[in-house]
Each structure stands twice: as C-alpha cells, then as structure tokens.
C-alpha positions as CSV (number, residue, x, y, z in Angstrom):
1,M,0.1,0.1,0.0
2,K,1.6,3.3,-1.1
3,V,1.6,6.2,1.4
4,S,2.2,9.6,0.4
5,V,4.2,11.7,3.2
6,I,3.6,15.5,2.9
7,I,6.3,17.7,4.5
8,P,5.8,21.6,4.5
9,I,9.2,23.2,4.7
10,Y,10.0,26.8,5.7
11,N,13.5,27.7,6.8
12,T,13.8,24.6,9.0
13,G,17.7,24.4,8.3
14,E,19.2,21.9,10.7
15,Y,16.3,20.2,11.8
16,L,15.3,19.0,8.3
17,R,17.7,16.3,7.7
18,P,16.8,14.2,10.8
19,C,13.2,14.7,9.9
20,I,13.4,13.4,6.4
21,E,15.9,10.5,7.6
22,S,13.2,9.3,10.0
23,I,10.7,9.2,6.9
24,T,13.1,7.5,4.8
25,N,14.0,4.8,7.2
26,Q,10.6,3.8,7.9
27,T,10.0,-0.1,7.9
28,H,7.1,0.6,5.6
29,R,9.1,1.0,2.2
30,D,6.4,2.0,-0.2
31,L,6.5,5.7,0.2
32,Q,5.9,8.9,-2.0
33,I,7.8,11.5,0.0
34,I,6.6,15.2,-1.1
35,M,8.8,17.9,0.2
36,I,7.1,21.4,-0.3
37,D,9.7,24.2,0.0
38,D,7.4,27.1,0.9
39,G,9.8,29.8,-0.1
40,S,12.6,29.0,2.3
41,K,15.9,30.9,2.2
42,P,18.7,29.5,-0.2
43,D,20.5,27.3,2.5
44,T,17.2,25.4,3.3
45,A,16.0,25.3,-0.3
46,E,19.4,23.9,-1.3
47,L,19.4,21.4,1.5
48,C,16.0,20.1,0.1
49,D,17.6,19.4,-3.3
50,R,20.6,17.6,-1.8
51,I,18.4,15.4,0.4
52,A,16.2,14.7,-2.6
53,L,19.3,13.1,-4.4
54,T,19.7,10.5,-1.6
55,D,16.4,8.8,-2.2
56,E,14.4,8.3,-5.4
57,R,11.1,8.3,-3.3
58,I,11.6,12.0,-2.7
59,T,10.0,14.7,-4.8
60,V,10.8,18.4,-4.0
61,I,8.6,21.3,-5.0
62,H,9.9,24.8,-4.7
63,K,7.3,27.5,-4.3
64,P,6.9,31.0,-2.9
65,N,6.1,31.5,0.6
66,E,2.3,31.2,1.1
67,G,1.8,29.5,4.5
68,V,1.5,25.9,5.6
69,S,-1.9,25.3,4.6
70,I,-1.2,26.2,0.8
71,A,1.9,24.1,1.2
72,R,0.1,21.1,2.5
73,N,-2.6,21.5,-0.1
74,V,0.0,21.6,-2.9
75,G,1.3,18.4,-1.4
76,L,-2.4,17.1,-1.6
77,S,-2.8,17.7,-5.1
78,Q,0.5,15.8,-5.8
79,A,-0.4,12.8,-3.7
80,S,-0.8,9.5,-5.5
81,G,-0.7,6.9,-2.5
82,E,-3.6,5.2,-1.2
83,I,-2.9,6.7,2.2
84,V,-1.7,10.3,3.1
85,C,0.3,11.3,6.2
86,F,1.8,14.6,7.1
87,V,5.0,15.4,9.0
88,D,6.3,18.7,10.1
89,S,9.7,19.4,9.1
90,D,11.3,20.0,12.5
91,D,9.8,16.9,13.8
92,T,10.8,13.3,13.5
93,I,8.7,9.8,13.6
94,A,9.2,6.6,15.1
95,P,10.8,4.0,12.7
96,N,7.4,1.9,12.6
97,M,4.9,4.8,12.7
98,I,3.8,4.6,9.2
99,K,3.7,0.8,9.2
100,A,1.7,0.7,12.6
101,L,-0.8,3.3,11.0
102,V,-1.3,1.5,7.9
103,D,-1.9,-2.0,9.6
104,A,-4.3,-0.3,12.0
105,L,-6.3,1.0,8.9
106,V,-6.3,-2.3,7.2
107,N,-7.0,-4.5,10.3
108,S,-9.9,-2.2,11.6
109,D,-11.2,-1.3,8.1
110,A,-11.1,2.4,9.2
111,Q,-10.9,5.5,7.1
112,I,-8.4,7.3,9.5
113,A,-5.8,5.9,12.1
114,M,-4.1,7.9,14.6
115,C,-1.4,7.8,17.4
116,D,-0.1,9.6,20.3
117,A,2.7,12.0,20.1
118,V,5.6,13.2,22.6
119,T,6.2,16.9,22.8
120,I,9.8,17.7,23.1
121,S,10.9,21.1,24.4
122,P,14.7,21.9,24.8
123,G,15.4,22.1,28.6
124,R,12.5,20.6,29.8
125,S,10.9,17.0,30.2
126,D,9.3,15.3,27.3
127,E,5.6,15.6,27.6
128,P,3.1,12.9,26.5
129,D,0.2,14.1,24.0
130,T,-2.5,11.6,24.4
131,I,-6.2,11.3,24.1
132,P,-7.4,10.8,27.6
133,D,-11.0,9.4,26.7
134,Y,-9.4,6.1,25.7
135,D,-7.2,3.9,28.0
136,S,-5.8,1.8,25.2
137,S,-5.6,1.5,21.6
138,C,-9.2,0.9,20.1
139,V,-11.4,1.6,17.0
140,I,-13.7,4.5,17.5
141,N,-17.1,4.7,15.9
142,T,-17.7,8.3,14.8
143,K,-21.5,7.9,15.1
144,G,-22.7,9.3,18.3
145,L,-19.2,10.6,19.3
146,A,-19.2,13.0,22.2
147,P,-18.6,16.7,21.2
148,A,-15.9,17.1,24.0
149,T,-14.1,13.8,22.5
150,L,-14.1,15.2,19.0
151,T,-12.4,18.3,20.1
152,R,-9.5,16.1,21.5
153,L,-9.4,13.7,18.6
154,A,-9.4,16.4,15.8
155,G,-6.1,17.8,16.6
156,S,-2.8,17.5,14.7
157,A,-3.0,16.1,11.4
158,C,0.6,14.9,11.7
159,R,-0.5,12.1,14.1
160,C,-2.8,10.7,11.4
161,A,-3.0,8.6,8.5
162,Y,-5.9,9.1,6.2
163,R,-7.4,6.9,3.1
164,R,-6.9,9.5,0.4
165,I,-10.0,8.5,-1.9
166,D,-12.4,7.2,0.9
167,T,-11.8,10.2,3.3
168,L,-10.0,13.1,1.7
169,V,-11.3,13.3,-1.7
170,T,-14.9,12.3,-0.8
171,S,-15.1,15.0,1.9
172,G,-13.0,17.6,-0.1
173,A,-11.0,18.2,3.0
174,K,-8.4,21.0,2.5
175,F,-6.3,23.0,4.8
176,P,-8.0,26.4,5.3
177,E,-5.9,29.1,3.4
178,G,-5.2,32.6,5.1
179,V,-6.0,31.1,8.7
180,K,-3.1,31.1,11.0
181,F,-4.4,29.3,13.9
182,S,-6.3,25.6,14.3
183,E,-5.5,24.7,10.4
184,D,-5.0,21.1,11.4
185,R,-8.0,21.1,13.7
186,I,-10.3,22.5,11.0
187,F,-8.8,20.0,8.4
188,N,-9.6,17.2,10.9
189,I,-13.0,18.2,11.6
190,I,-13.9,17.9,7.9
191,A,-12.0,14.7,7.3
192,M,-13.3,13.0,10.3
193,G,-16.7,14.0,9.7
194,A,-16.4,11.7,6.5
195,A,-15.1,8.8,8.4
196,S,-17.3,6.1,10.1
197,R,-14.4,4.4,11.9
198,I,-11.1,5.8,13.4
199,A,-8.3,3.4,14.4
200,Y,-6.5,4.9,17.5
201,L,-3.1,3.5,18.7
202,K,-2.2,4.5,22.2
203,Q,1.4,4.6,21.1
204,P,3.7,7.7,21.1
205,L,5.0,7.4,17.4
206,Y,5.3,11.1,16.6
207,N,7.9,13.4,17.9
208,R,6.9,17.0,18.1
209,L,9.7,19.5,18.6
210,I,9.1,22.9,20.2
211,R,11.7,25.2,19.4
212,E,12.0,29.1,19.6
213,G,11.1,29.5,15.9
214,S,8.0,27.4,16.1
215,A,4.6,29.1,15.4
216,C,3.5,28.7,19.0
217,F,6.4,31.1,20.1
218,R,5.7,33.9,17.6
219,Y,4.0,37.3,18.2
220,Y,1.0,38.0,15.9
221,P,0.3,41.5,15.4
222,D,-3.0,40.7,13.8
223,M,-4.1,38.3,16.8
224,V,-7.7,39.7,16.9
225,Q,-8.4,39.3,13.2
226,Q,-6.9,36.0,13.1
227,I,-9.0,34.6,16.0
228,V,-12.1,36.0,14.6
229,K,-11.4,34.3,11.2
230,M,-10.4,31.2,12.7
231,R,-13.8,31.0,14.8
232,E,-15.7,31.7,11.4
233,V,-14.2,29.0,9.4
234,L,-13.9,26.5,12.3
235,I,-17.7,26.7,13.5
236,K,-18.7,26.6,9.8
237,A,-16.8,23.3,9.3
238,V,-18.3,22.0,12.7
239,R,-21.9,22.7,11.7
240,N,-21.4,21.4,8.0
241,S,-19.5,18.2,9.2
242,W,-21.1,17.4,12.5
243,G,-24.1,19.6,13.3
244,N,-25.3,22.1,15.6
245,D,-24.9,19.7,18.6
246,Y,-21.1,20.0,18.4
247,V,-20.9,23.8,18.1
248,Q,-21.1,24.5,21.9
249,A,-17.9,22.3,22.6
250,Y,-15.8,24.2,20.0
251,E,-17.1,27.6,21.2
252,Q,-15.6,26.6,24.6
253,Q,-12.4,25.6,23.0
254,I,-12.2,28.9,20.9
255,A,-12.7,30.8,24.2
256,G,-9.7,29.1,25.6
257,H,-7.6,30.1,22.8
258,I,-9.0,33.7,23.3
259,L,-8.1,33.8,27.1
260,Y,-4.6,32.4,26.3
261,S,-3.9,35.0,23.6
262,I,-3.8,37.8,26.3
263,T,0.0,36.9,26.6
264,N,0.5,37.6,22.9
265,F,-0.1,41.4,23.5
266,T,2.6,41.5,26.2
267,A,5.2,39.5,24.4
268,S,8.6,40.5,25.7
269,K,10.0,40.5,21.8
270,A,6.9,41.9,20.1
271,N,8.9,44.8,18.3
272,E,5.8,47.0,18.7
273,P,5.4,49.9,21.2
274,A,3.2,48.8,24.4
275,H,0.8,51.5,23.7
276,Q,-0.1,50.0,20.1
277,R,-0.4,46.5,21.7
278,L,-2.6,48.0,24.5
279,I,-4.9,49.5,21.7
280,K,-5.2,45.9,20.1
281,L,-5.9,44.4,23.5
282,R,-8.8,47.0,23.6
283,K,-10.1,46.0,20.2
284,L,-10.1,42.4,21.3
285,C,-12.2,43.3,24.2
286,A,-14.7,45.3,21.9
287,D,-14.8,42.8,19.2
288,N,-18.4,41.5,18.8
289,S,-17.2,38.0,17.5
290,I,-14.8,37.5,20.4
291,R,-17.4,38.6,23.0
292,D,-20.2,36.4,21.5
293,C,-18.0,33.4,21.7
294,L,-17.1,34.2,25.2
295,E,-20.8,34.5,26.1
296,K,-21.7,31.3,24.3
297,A,-18.9,29.5,26.1
298,N,-20.3,30.7,29.4
299,C,-16.7,31.9,30.5
300,S,-16.8,32.5,34.2
301,G,-13.0,32.9,34.8
302,L,-11.3,36.0,35.6
303,R,-9.8,36.7,32.1
304,G,-13.2,36.0,30.5
305,K,-14.9,38.5,33.0
306,L,-12.3,41.0,32.3
307,I,-12.6,40.8,28.6
308,L,-16.5,41.2,28.8
309,G,-15.9,44.1,31.2
310,K,-13.5,45.7,28.8
311,H,-10.9,45.9,31.5
312,Y,-8.2,45.8,29.1
313,F,-5.6,47.5,31.4
314,L,-5.9,44.8,33.9
315,L,-5.7,42.2,31.1
316,F,-2.4,43.7,29.8
317,A,-1.0,43.4,33.4
318,I,-2.0,40.1,33.9
319,G,-0.3,38.9,30.6
320,W,2.7,40.8,31.5
321,F,3.3,39.0,34.6
322,T,2.3,35.8,33.1
323,N,5.0,36.2,30.6
324,I,7.7,37.0,33.1
325,Y,6.4,33.7,35.0
326,H,7.0,31.8,32.0
327,R,10.4,33.2,31.1
328,L,11.5,32.5,34.7
329,C,10.2,28.8,34.3
330,R,11.8,28.7,30.9
331,K,8.7,27.6,29.4
332,G,8.6,30.3,26.9
333,Q,5.8,32.3,25.4
334,Y,5.0,34.4,22.3
335,Q,8.2,35.5,20.9
336,A,9.2,37.5,18.0
C-alpha cells in the first residue's frame, strides 16, 4: 500500500535532515515523499535538493512562501498514494509509525488511523500527548461521538494517516488558506466527519519539537483578526460536518484560545510599542465575535470576565506578569 508523506518546509535548516531520515528509514518502504519548500531561504532550499538526491522516493516542490496550509494543499494535489500522512519539517517519527498506522487502517477497516505523540522542548522533560478519553488502543465509531471527545481527537494532522480517496477526496478536505490558527483542527473536523471509523493507537510514535522558531512562540500583530477568522471557518466546518450539537464544545475550545492569547499582546519581543499593543487588546475586548464566543462558552473565569467587562488595562498587566513567570520557568511564550 503506497503512502504519500507530505512535508511543508520553511527555513527549517538543521532540523530538516533528521526529519527526512526518520521518514526514509521507515519499516514501511512503499512511500511517496513530497517535500514542499514554501519559499525558504537558499540554505534550506538547497538542502532540500541535496536530500532529494539521496532517495528516489523523494520529490521536491519549490514555491513562493504562502503559508503551511497552501503548502500542504499543494502536496495533497500531488499525492498518489492510497494513504496520506503529514510530517512537520522540524519533527521526527518513530521507525514503525507509518507501518503501525497502515496496519491499523487495514485491520480495522477504518478510514483514519491516529497515534499519540511526544512533545519535546529543549531544557524541559518530554510531555506525552495522548487522548485521555481512551485507556488503550481501540477502534472509534464516529456515530454518536461525544462533542468533547471530538475536540480532543481532531487535533494535529501529523498524528494521522488518511485513506486518500475514501476520506480526503470524498470529503473535499483541504487546509484552510489564510488562517493562522487551528488549520489542522479544521482539516480534521472535515476529514473525520467523512469517516465512520477511526483506529486509535495509544502509542507515542510522533515526536513534536517545540523550538524558538515554532509558530506557537511567535508574536502575532493581527491576533484579533486571526482569531475572528479562525472562529468563523472552524464553526462553519463543525456545522457542515457534524451538526449544531457540536458547536458549543468548539465555542468553549475557541474561548480557551482567546483567553490564552492575552499573553500575545504583552510578548517581551513583540517589536511593537506597548501603547499600540494595548490598543489592540482594547479592540479584542470590544470585538463582537470575541464577545459572542465568550458569552456562548459561558466563560466564568477572571480573564473572560475582564474581557467582557472591557478591562483591558488589567488584562495587559496579567499578560505581562504571566510572560515573566513563563520566562522564569523557561517555558517560553510568544516570541518575535
């Protein structure tokens, strides 16, 4: 069974070679490896070409920088395998990951297979990334799936293997373009909505690296607009693929993202004057979509109340001290 592995690449540099080697060394050998160079600097772009010469299964596509969603969609358009997987270019996968996922698909007659992951942060202990709803590997029937469980299943696309025709082509699943947050979640909501069975392996086979250049550490000057756009696209996908009964669970998940985003406006390396970030925080408090989400999610915590009360000075202070705490704990927060 051929598996198409899609790797979006943007200035990954030294992390790229171990990523690709973890794929070429898979015990499952029938692979189509598609490297999408999304407008990287010359050192990374040239490294892509050098790596491609080492394995005939590798194809490199160079394109202008347009973001991870478009890069993955370009990969999907070139995929010819019966199964599709995604790997981020600074991560690695266990030698048996693809074989384990393919076997799970075949043995369970599922449309999607997924595994656990390990989050690796330099200077910190590795953290398991698992689905707490299940104690062991199992086959999940999507009919009647609890909304809260779906919010945990429909996360990273990199932990999953998809039947290309039965799931992705049938559902028309694509990564949302122009959305900076929850791209994987939106994609999985659509793909999983087309699946009747999901094979879940409670095995940590995907190694996710959190580095300073990762997206989760960046400062986003357009944070408010991006959250609003993400909410619009995500809720539409939930309604279309799962129905209105699942919307409330996702409003609560988005509300959590809104509350966490407060630290973005006080990032220590934002390279933007504090008064401008304070103005943006005030806009967040006043935005009708943000307020509607928090009200529908019944946010009763301090940050939610402060946003609804438009107390942006207090929110700024909380975000500032939170970032200091995280820096002291070496956990990191949004960085420039």
